[in-house]
C-alpha positions as CSV (number, residue, x, y, z in Angstrom):
1,M,-7.0,148.6,-47.7
2,P,-9.2,145.4,-47.1
3,E,-11.1,143.8,-50.0
4,S,-14.3,144.1,-48.0
5,Y,-15.0,145.9,-45.1
6,K,-18.5,146.3,-43.1
7,I,-20.2,149.6,-41.6
8,I,-21.3,148.5,-38.0
9,A,-23.9,151.1,-36.2
10,S,-23.7,150.4,-32.2
11,L,-27.1,151.1,-30.7
12,G,-28.2,151.0,-27.1
13,E,-32.1,150.8,-26.4
14,D,-33.3,154.4,-27.0
15,D,-31.2,154.5,-30.7
16,L,-32.9,151.3,-31.6
17,R,-36.2,152.7,-30.5
18,H,-36.1,155.5,-32.6
19,L,-34.2,154.1,-35.7
20,Q,-36.2,153.7,-38.8
21,K,-35.1,151.7,-42.0
22,K,-34.6,154.9,-44.0
23,D,-31.9,155.8,-41.7
24,T,-29.9,152.5,-42.1
25,K,-28.7,153.2,-46.2
26,E,-25.5,153.2,-45.2
27,V,-25.0,150.4,-42.4
28,D,-24.3,147.0,-43.1
29,V,-25.0,145.6,-39.4
30,L,-26.5,146.7,-36.3
31,E,-24.4,146.0,-32.9
32,I,-27.3,145.5,-30.8
33,R,-25.4,146.2,-27.2
34,L,-27.4,144.0,-25.1
35,D,-26.4,145.5,-21.8
36,L,-27.9,149.2,-23.0
37,F,-31.3,147.3,-23.4
38,S,-34.1,146.7,-20.7
39,R,-35.1,143.1,-20.2
40,N,-38.6,144.2,-21.4
41,Y,-37.6,145.5,-24.6
42,I,-35.2,142.3,-24.9
43,Q,-38.3,140.3,-24.6
44,K,-40.8,142.0,-26.1
45,E,-40.2,144.9,-28.6
46,M,-36.7,143.9,-30.0
47,K,-37.5,141.1,-32.4
48,K,-40.4,143.0,-34.2
49,K,-37.9,146.2,-34.4
50,L,-34.7,144.3,-35.9
51,K,-37.3,142.4,-38.3
52,G,-38.4,145.5,-39.6
53,I,-35.2,147.1,-40.4
54,G,-34.1,144.0,-42.2
55,L,-30.2,144.1,-41.4
56,P,-27.9,141.5,-39.8
57,A,-27.3,142.4,-36.0
58,L,-24.5,141.6,-33.9
59,F,-25.4,141.0,-30.5
60,T,-22.9,141.8,-27.7
61,Y,-22.7,142.1,-23.8
62,R,-20.5,144.4,-22.2
63,R,-19.7,144.5,-18.7
64,A,-19.7,147.6,-16.8
65,E,-16.0,148.0,-16.3
66,D,-15.5,147.3,-20.2
67,S,-18.1,150.1,-21.3
68,S,-18.1,154.1,-21.1
69,V,-21.6,154.1,-21.5
70,R,-23.9,152.7,-18.2
71,S,-25.9,149.5,-18.3
72,Y,-29.3,149.5,-18.0
73,V,-29.6,146.1,-15.6
74,K,-27.8,142.8,-15.5
75,L,-28.4,140.4,-17.9
76,F,-28.7,136.5,-17.5
77,P,-28.7,133.9,-20.1
78,E,-32.4,133.3,-19.8
79,D,-33.3,136.8,-20.8
80,V,-31.5,136.7,-24.0
81,E,-32.6,133.1,-25.2
82,G,-35.8,134.0,-26.8
83,I,-33.8,136.7,-29.0
84,L,-31.1,134.6,-29.9
85,K,-33.5,132.1,-31.0
86,D,-35.2,134.2,-33.2
87,F,-31.9,135.7,-34.7
88,N,-29.7,132.0,-34.8
89,D,-28.6,131.8,-38.3
90,N,-25.3,132.7,-40.0
91,S,-26.4,136.1,-41.2
92,N,-26.3,137.5,-37.7
93,Y,-22.9,137.5,-35.2
94,L,-22.6,137.0,-31.6
95,D,-19.4,139.0,-30.2
96,I,-17.9,136.5,-27.1
97,E,-15.5,137.9,-25.0
98,L,-12.1,136.0,-24.6
99,N,-11.6,137.6,-21.4
100,R,-14.7,136.3,-19.6
101,E,-15.6,133.4,-18.3
102,D,-19.4,133.8,-18.0
103,T,-21.0,134.6,-21.1
104,I,-24.8,135.2,-21.6
105,F,-24.8,133.7,-24.8
106,R,-25.2,129.7,-23.6
107,N,-24.0,126.8,-25.9
108,Y,-22.9,129.3,-28.5
109,E,-20.7,127.0,-29.9
110,N,-23.7,124.9,-31.1
111,L,-25.7,127.7,-32.4
112,N,-25.7,129.1,-36.3
113,F,-24.2,132.7,-35.7
114,R,-21.2,133.7,-36.8
115,I,-18.8,134.3,-33.9
116,I,-16.6,137.3,-33.5
117,Y,-14.3,136.8,-30.7
118,S,-12.8,140.0,-28.6
119,Y,-10.9,141.2,-25.8
120,H,-12.1,144.1,-23.7
121,S,-10.2,146.0,-21.6
122,F,-9.4,149.7,-20.5
123,K,-6.7,148.9,-18.2
124,K,-4.5,147.3,-20.5
125,S,-3.6,146.0,-24.0
126,I,-2.7,142.3,-24.5
127,Y,0.3,141.0,-26.6
128,A,-0.3,138.3,-29.5
129,K,0.7,135.6,-27.3
130,E,-1.9,136.5,-24.8
131,M,-4.5,136.5,-27.3
132,R,-3.3,132.8,-29.0
133,D,-3.6,131.6,-25.5
134,F,-7.4,132.9,-25.3
135,F,-8.1,131.5,-28.9
136,R,-6.7,128.2,-27.6
137,R,-8.3,127.6,-24.4
138,T,-11.9,129.2,-25.5
139,C,-12.2,128.1,-28.7
140,S,-10.7,124.4,-28.7
141,S,-13.6,123.0,-31.2
142,Q,-12.3,125.4,-33.9
143,K,-8.6,124.6,-33.0
144,S,-7.5,123.7,-36.6
145,E,-9.1,127.1,-38.0
146,I,-7.3,129.1,-35.2
147,E,-4.1,127.5,-35.7
148,S,-4.0,128.3,-39.3
149,I,-4.4,132.0,-38.5
150,W,-1.2,131.9,-36.7
């Protein structure tokens, strides 16, 4: 059993729109599935709602083929720059997909978020060697930290 764990609630736009602070008593982190939000909500309403709830956020963006839920719209880096700037501190997280070259999180290495590296595929699981190779290619700036994991 791990020494500590976090309870994460994964949310799309409708979920967040109706979420109230009283509903989050058992939740540690809100996973904000950006692919399940409209551009308008991200840019005009999300900041106020998340700040009002007051929990750390984990920002993720899934490709349609890596999700069982239909996306709202294809987002581009400029669509999320504002929200990332507003939540750019180490109490919040970014989920960086190792098997994607085109992340919408520009220059994430220079941000203050905690980084979660993930791999998503409904077609196959990857072997430990493939995961190590992804880490080595993707995370060269944190190479010593990654080498100590393996």
